[in-house]
N, C-alpha and C positions, 0 to 999 in steps of 0.2 A: 188466600193468596192466589193470584191469577195464574192459570196454566195455559192461557191462550195468548198467542203473540199479538192478536188484534186488540187485546185488552191492556196492553202495556203502553206507557208513555215515559220516555226518557228525556228529562229536561235538565239543562245546565244553566245556572244563574251566573251572569257575567256582568262586569261593570267596574268603574273606577272605585278605589278605596273610599269608604264613607258614603257610598250610594245607598247603603242600607240593605244589602243582599241577605246577610245573616239574620237580621231582624225580620225581614220579609219571609224568609224560609221558616223561621220559628212560628210565625203566624199561619203560614200555609199548613204546617204540620198540626198545629192546634185546631185549625178549621176542619181538617180531615180526621180528627180524633186520634192521631198518632201519639199525641201527648196531652196530658190533663191540664197543665198550666204552662204558660209561656215563660221562658227564661229571657234573660237580657245579656247583651255583651258586657255591660258594666257589672252585672251580677255574676259573671263568669259561669253561667249555667245554661248556655244554649246547647242544643243537640249537636249543632255543627262545630262550633269552635270549642273543642274539648281538650286540647293539649295544653300542657303547662306553658309552653312558649307562646301560644295564642292568648292565654289568660294574661301572661306578663306583658305582651305587646298591645293587647286590646284590639287585635286585627286578625283576620283570616290569613293564615300562612300556607296551609295545606288544602288541597281539595278534599271534600268529605262527601260520602255517599249516604243518602237517606231514602226512605220511601214512605208513602202514605196510600192507603186504600180509599179511593173516592168513588162512591156509587159502585159500579161494576168493574172499575179499572184500577190497576196498580200504577201509581205514578212514582217513578224513581227520580230523585232530585239530587243534583250535585252542586254543592257550593264551591266557589273558587275564590282565590285571593284577588284583590284589586290592585295590588302593587305590581308593576311590570317586572320587578326583580324576580317574581315567581311565575313568569309567563309559561313555564313548562307545565305547571298544574292546569293552566287554561287549555293548552294544546292537547294534552292527553285526555282531558274531560270532553272537549269538543269532538274528539275522535269517536266517542261512543254515544254521544247524545244525539237525539233525533230532532230536538227543538232547542234553540237558544233563547233564553229570556234575558234581555239586555236591560239592566236597571240603571236609570238615570236619576240623578239627584235634582229635584225640582228647584232647589235654591241655587245650585252651581251650574246647571245646564250640562251640555256635552263636555266631558273632560277628556284629557289625553289618554287615560286608561281605557276609555270606551273606544277611542280611535284604534288602539292597539288590538283589542279583542275583535273588532269588526273585521280587520284584515283576515283573521283566522276563520271567522264565520263565513266570509266570502270564499275563502280557500276551500273549506270543507262543504260549501254549498248547503249550509244548514238553514232550515226554516227558522225565522226569528220573530219573537214577540217583544215589543218595547214596553217597558213599564216606567212611567214617570212617578217616582216614589217620593216620599217625604212631602206630600202636598200639605201637611199640617205645619210645615216650617214657616216661620214669620216672613221669610224672604222667598217663599215658593212662587215660581212664575211659570205657569203651564205654557202660555203662548210663546214666551221666549225660548223655553226648552224645546218645544215642538219645532219651532222655526229653525233653531240650531241643528236639531237632529235631521230635519229634511235637507238642510244645506249640505250636511256632511254625508248622509246616508241615502239621499235621493227621495224622489216623490212616491216611491213605493210604500213609504210610511203613511198609513191611513189611520186616523184616530177612530176608535170605536166608542170612546168615552171622552168626556172633559169634566173638570170640576165645576160644580154650580157656584161654589165659593171656595177660595183657597186661603192659605195662611193659617193663623191661629184659630180661625172660625170654621175651618174645613170640616164639613159633615155631610156633603151630598155630592153624588156623581150622576151626571146625565149619561145614560147608556143608549147610543144610537142604533145598536144592533137589535136590542129588545124593545127599544122605544119606551123606556121607563126611567124614572128617577129613583135612585137608591138613597134613602136618607138614614143616617146612622145615629145611634144614641151618642151622647157626649163622650163616653169612654170607648166607643167603637163596639164591634161585635155584629150581631145579626141586624141587617138594615130593614127598613120598612119600604115597600114598593109604593111609589106615588106617581101620579100623572106628571108628565113633564110640564113645567109652568109655561103659560101662553107666551111669555117673553122669550122663551128658549126654543119654541117649536120650529121656527124657520131654520135655525142652525142645525137642530137635531134632524129635521127632514132632509136637509142638504147632505149631511153626513150619512144618513140612512140610505139615501139614493145612491151615493158613491159605493156603498157596500153591496147594494143590490146589483149594480152594474158589474162589480168584480165577480160576484157569484154567478151572474147570468153568462158571463164570458166563458165560464169553465164547465158548464154542464149543458149538454145538448137539450134543446127545447126550452130552457129557462129564459133565454133571450127573447124568444118569440112570445112566451107567456108574459114576460115583463113588459114588452111593447103593447100587448093586448090589454093586460089588466093593470099595468102600472105598479105592480108590487109582487112580491114573492112571499110564500109562507115561511115561518121560522125554520121549518125542516128543510125547505128548498134552499134557503139562505145558507144554512149550516153546511149543506152538501157542497154547494159551490165554493164557499170560502175555505172549506177544508182542502179542496183541490188546489185553490190559489195559494194557500199558505204552504202546502207541501211542495209546490213548484217554485217557491220563493217569488211569486208574482206580486205579493203584497206582504207588508209587515204591520200587523195591527198594533195600535198604541193604547195602553190602559193607564189608568191613574190609581194610585194607592197611597195609603199611609200604613206602612208595615208596623210602625210603632203603636198606632192606635187601632190596628186591626180594622182598617176600612178599605174595602175593595179587593182584599186578597181572596175571599170566598168566590167572588165573581171571576177572578183570574183563574182560580182552580177549576171552576165549572167550564171555562173556555178551554183550558188545557184538556180536560176530560172529554169534552164534546168535539172539539175542532182540531187540536194538535195531532199531527200524524203519529200513528203507531209505527213500530219498526217495519211492520208488514206493508205500510204505505210508502216507505222510502225506496228509492231506486236500489237495484242490486249493487252490491259492493264489488268493485273491480279488484282482482287479486294481482299479485306481483307478476304473474305469468300472462296477464291479460284476460284470464277467465273471470267469470262473474259468480257471485254467491248471493243468494237471497235468503231472507229470514224464514226458512221453512222448517217447522218443528218436526216434520216427518222425514227430513233428510238425515244423513249421518252427522255426527257432532263435530263442530269446529268452534273454538273459542279464541278470543284475542285478549292478551294481558295488557292492560293500558297503564297500570301503575303498580309498583311494588314498594313496600317499606318494611323496615326491620323493627320488630317490637321486642323489648326485653321479656324474657320468659316464654316468648312465643316463637321467635325467629322470623322468617320471611313471610310476609302477608301479601297475597297477590289479589289484585282487583281485576275483574275481567268482564267481558260481554260475550254472551253466547250468540254466535253468528248463525248457527244452524243446528238442527236436531234438538236433543234434550240432554241435560247433564244430570247424572245421579251420583251420590257417594259410592265410591268403589270403582268408578269407571277408570279404565286405563287409556290414556291418550298419548300420542307421539308428538314431541316438539319438532315442528317443521324447521326450526332454525338451527337445531343442534343434533337432531336425530335421537335424542334420549326419550325413554318412555317414563311417563309420570303416572302414578296412581293417585287419583283425587280422593283422598280419604274422607274429607268432610266438605260440605258446601254450606255457605251462609248467605244471608242478605244483611246488609249493614244499615244500622240506624245510628249514625254518628259513631261513637266509640263502641256501641253494643253490636254484637254479632249474633244473629238469630239463625240457628240451624234449620235447614229445609231439606226435603226429600228429593226435590227436583227443580230444575230451572229450565225454561223453554227458550227457544230461539228468540233473541231480542232482549232478554232480561239481563240485568246486571247482578253480579254476585262476587263473593269473596271466598278464597280458600287459603289454607296455611301450609307451611312446611313443604313447599315444592322444592325438590332438590336441584332442578336444572332450569326452572322457569324464570324468565326475567321480563321486564317491560319490553314491549314491542315484539313479543314472541307469539306465534300461532300454535295452538295445540289441536290435534285432529284425532278422530277415530282411526284405528289402524287401517292402513291401505289407502288413506287419503293423502294427497300431496299439495294441500292448499297452503298458501303463505300470504298473509295480509301485507299490503304495502306498509312499510314502517312509518311511524310518525317522524316528521322532520322538525327539529327544534332550532330556534334562532342561534346565530353565532354569539359567542360571549362578548361582553362589552367592558369587562374589567378583568385585570390580572394582578395577582399578588404573589410575591415569593413567600413561602411559609417555612417556618423553622420551629424546632422544639428546643428545650433547655439542655438536652443531652442526646447522645447517639441512640441510646436505648429508647428514649421517648420519641425520637424521630422515626424509628422503625414502627413503633406503635401508632404514631400519627399517620404515617403513610397507609398502613393497613386499614385504619379507621376511615380515612378519606376515601379509599377505594370502596368501602362498604356503602358510604353515603353516595358516592358517585353512581353506584349501581341502582340506587333508588331515584336519583335525580339526573335525568339525561342532559340538563342544561348546565351541569357542573362537570368540569374536566380537570383531571389531575395529570400534570405533565412533569416527567423527570427530564429536565433539559440538560443534555450533555454539553451543549454549546455554552449555556450560561452557568452551568454547575449549580443549579438551583432547582428546587421543587416548586413548580408554578401552579397556582390554583386559578382556573378561569371560571368566571361566573357572570351573572346578569347585572350585578350592581353591588354596592357596598353592603346594603341591607341583606342581600342574598348570602354574601360571604360571612357577615357578622352572625347570621343564623347558623351557618355551618360551624363557626367557632363555638357558639353556645352549645350546640348539639354535641360536639366533640367532648366538651368539658362535662356536660351532664350525663350523657349516655355512655361515653367511653372512658371518662376520667383522664383525658389527655388535654394538655394545654398547648395552644398553637399561637405562634407569634406571626404577625404580618410585617413584611418589608416591601419596599418598592422593588420590583424585579429589575434586573439589569436589562439593558436594551440590546437587541441583537444587531449591532452595527455591522457594516461591511466596509472593507478597505479596498481601495483600488488605486490606480495611478492615472494621471492625466498627461504625462509626458513620456519620455523614453530615456534610458541611460544604459551605459555599458558598465559591467562590474566584473572583477575577477577575485577569486578567493582560493587560497591554498590551505589545505588542512594537512598538518604534518605533526606526527607524534612518534617519539622514539623512547621506548622504555625497556631496552634490552630485548634481544630476539627480534622477531619481525615487528615492524612498526606500522604506522598508518600514513598513507600519503595519497593525496588527490588534489588536483588543481583544475579549476573550471573558469572559463571565460564565457560570459553570457550577456545578452542584451535583453532588457525587460522593457515592455512598452504596453500602453493601453490597447486592449483588444476590442474590436467591434466586428460585426458581421460584414462580410464582403470587403474587408480591408485589403489593400494590395499586399502581395507577398513581400517578405523582407529582401532587400537588395544587398549585393556584395557578398553573398554566401551561397554555398552549394547545398540545397535542401536534399537530405538523404531520407528523412522520415518526418512525417507530420501527423500529430494527433490532436484532435479537438475534443477535450474532455468536458462533459456536462458535470458540473460540481454538485455534490449532494445538497449543498445549502443555496444553490442558485448561481447563475452566472457561469462563466467558462474559463478554462485554462487552455491556451493554444501552445502546444509544445513542439518546437522545431529542432531536429537533430541535424546539425550541419558540420559535423566533424569530418575532416578529410585527412588522408595520409596516416591514419592510425594513431593520431595524438592521444585519443582515449578509445579504448576498446568498446565495441558495440555491446559487450556483455554487461556494461555498467549503465546502460540506458535506464533500466528499471530502477536501479538504486538512485540515480540522479533525479528521476521523476518523483520518487518517493520523498527525497529530501526537499524538493520544491513544494510538494503537497503538504508536508508536515509544517513548513513555514507558512503556507497559505492558510492552514487550519487555525493557526494562532499568529495572526498578522503582526508585522513589525511595529505598527503605530499604537494599537490599543489591545492587541491580543484577539481581535475580532477576525472572522473569516475574510479572506481576500477573494476577489472575483474579477473576471474580465481582464486577464493579463496574458500577454503573449511573451513567451520565453524562447529565445533563440540561443542554443548552446553551439558556439562556433569554434572554440579552441580549448586547450587545456594540456595537462601533462599527467602521466602516470608512471608508476615505478614497477619494475618487473617482479619485485618481491613484496614491497610494502603496500601496494595498492590493493584494495578490496572494496566490497560493497559499502561497508560502513564509512570508509574514508570518503568515497564520492557522495554518499548521502549527506554527510556533514559539510563537505565542500559546496554542494549544490545549495544547501540551506543557507550557508553563510553568504554565498554570492548573490542569491536572490534577495536576502535581507538588505545587503548593501545597495544593490541596484534599485530596489524598491524605494529606499530612502532618498535616492538621488533623482528619481523620476517623477517629481511633483506628486507625492502621495496625497490621497484625498479620502476622507471618511464619508461614508454614505449612511443615512438613517432611514428606518422604515417610516413611511408616511401613510396615514389611513384616511380613507374617504369617510367623513362623518356627516350624518344627517340628523338635524335637531328639529323637532316639532314643538313649538312653544307658543303660548298665548301672545296675541298682538302686543299687549302692554309690556311684556318682558323682553321683547326682541332687542331693544337697545342694550339692555344689561347683558344679555347672552352674547351679543356681538362684541361688546366691550371686553368680556372675559376671554372670548376666542382670540382677540388681538394680542392679549398677554401670553397666549400659547403659541405664538408664531404661526397662526393659522392663515391660510389663504382662502378667502371666501370665494367659492366658485359659482354660487347662484342662490337665488331666493324665489320662493313661490308661496302663494296663498292657498290654504286648505281650510275653507270655512272661516272660523274666527281664529285660526291658528296660522302661524308663519312657519314655513319649512326653510331652514337655513342649511345650505350645503357647503362644506368646507373641506380642505385638505389640511390635516393636522399631523405634525410629527408625533409618533408614539410616545417619545420621551416627555411630551407635554400633556399627556392624557391621564397622568396619575390622578386619582381621586376626582376625575371629572364628573362622575355620576353624583357624588355627594355635593359638589359645587353647584351643579345644575339644579338639583333638588332644592338647595338652599336659595338660589336666585329666584326660582319660579314657584316656590311653595309646593313642590312636588307635582306641578301641573305640566311638566314637559317630559319628553322621552327622546332618546337618541339611539342611533345604531352606528356601528363603525365596522369598516371592512378594509383589509389591507389593500393598498393601491399600488405603491411602488417604492423603490429606494431612490432618495434624492440626496444631493450634496449637502453636507452639514455646513452651516455658516462658519467662516474662519475663526471667529472668537470662540464659538462653541467647540470647534475641533481642537483649538489650542488648549482649552481647559481639560478636555477629555484625555488628550495625549499627556499633559502634565500629570493628571491624576493617575494615569496608568503607570507612568515612570516612577512616581512616589510609591505605588503599590509594589512594583518590581524591586525597588530598593529595600522596602520593608521586608 
């Protein structure tokens, strides 16, 4: 096992579901001697997809860490899910990888899942290698896939290889870097090196010259030599393109058949020879602006990029050593919470297997167990260091469901279990909504939440029910009205008495002051749920004592918290209290609180009340041929299309859609497009609810109140 940072390679495989990542990794591990025989996804015996849930779904759901020793280097490999519901696994894996391998399906071309991961590759400025996989598929089309990839990802994509023949007869690859043809046996495996056929020499030479130019641009003296001699040695070529790849100046393109073990050995050789080691990557900028480089002689810093809970084991933490060396027994301080952790054991992961090691150096990936205070996104340092890595940022949730259990006791268990899963999965959020009086689960899509549901049942023995969450409507008024309310209660001894006259009207910034009243006090309150309450105290002649101002405001706020129309929060209202009566004995705080609440309720109903609904900005990326169906579905959701744009062979649709109409949108979109679309949604603003919708909501609330 390597103890030198220069001898490490950390690669992550990314791509749309069904691009063949897991099968390709199995072949890479086999080629490197890490496994004796290749498993298959269908056989449920791959090193990567080893959980029961993955066997059941036949898909990668979690990221998995593996390694293989290749020549003198150790190559760490991370497999990631292809569904964008599990994008959190992609984000965390890219955070610690030094090279991204983007796998494309030769039959399907560039798919929407690839578009998604590319955004994160660019964000993290990760060197990338493209692999056009499944060249043995009957519908494989290298030229079309390469063209689509260049359209979407730019002309920095440069093919190092192309298939001599593709489809069912695929068995040979032209390699323009080494200027050789690899011909494989019928069942794949070790290829035979052959001269490039005469018919292919012109194309191979053109591709080779493009690579020579890339190399020459990045190494002093090589350009001069290239102009003088017209070529570079293999060693010089390797040196130049290593720099170009590390600087993301070019993205090489390979071809493979992971299923038939064709081309994966050459890919591994390229990773070994050319892909940057952690030592070749730029220094990482910390939260305070300082930098840290992968120096094994520095003090120890590590970053936890993933945690999960395992039965009988407890918390398992996956990390990258950012500097120094880590040994069992080391004590590190958590920069995020100040707690000291003793690292009792360290392992390297080979799928589900954990192999104990005595040391890990800067740049390496490892695993430890039973940390008491360590979580994802935490930095651990040698004592005396104050380094903190910038945290990973995860996308906003795109789906929300109210969750419930069959009993109060089960609900307590459910919430406890959900918080444990939330700790492992930063893209999952559990919200106890006081406003909606529901427990809301926020996730990336229905598949994501269904997985949580399965895990709860299998791992925690808790059943969870999904319901559509209530919508956080807002109530306001569009007119103005005067109202008065007397609260009087006599029950022997001191009673209760309070009378208030007020004007309620719609409030907006810079509106003129109320007329016909003497303003004694003016408060503009920013409401916790958004919007404002403007409170004007205009009592003259002592009709109501000033000491009741607080109670009156409290009564108004209580009514605004559960509005008169649907019980939703009220906002943007101006209340002017201009008259009233009090009693020397019976008046008290509670009397005026109740009187204020009653007067506000009456005035609100008379002042043209209006319901507001949350509207979200939604962006959908879908294939050209599905655009009409996607637009048609949006129309049924009261959507306002705000724009359209082309992105390669995809259409980007931008729309403003009420949250009430977005229930189950992810499932519908997946059904319409066969899983080839993605969407994001972000809160935009509150807008007026159409009159017919408002009528139904008010009626429904009235029925509930009666019940």
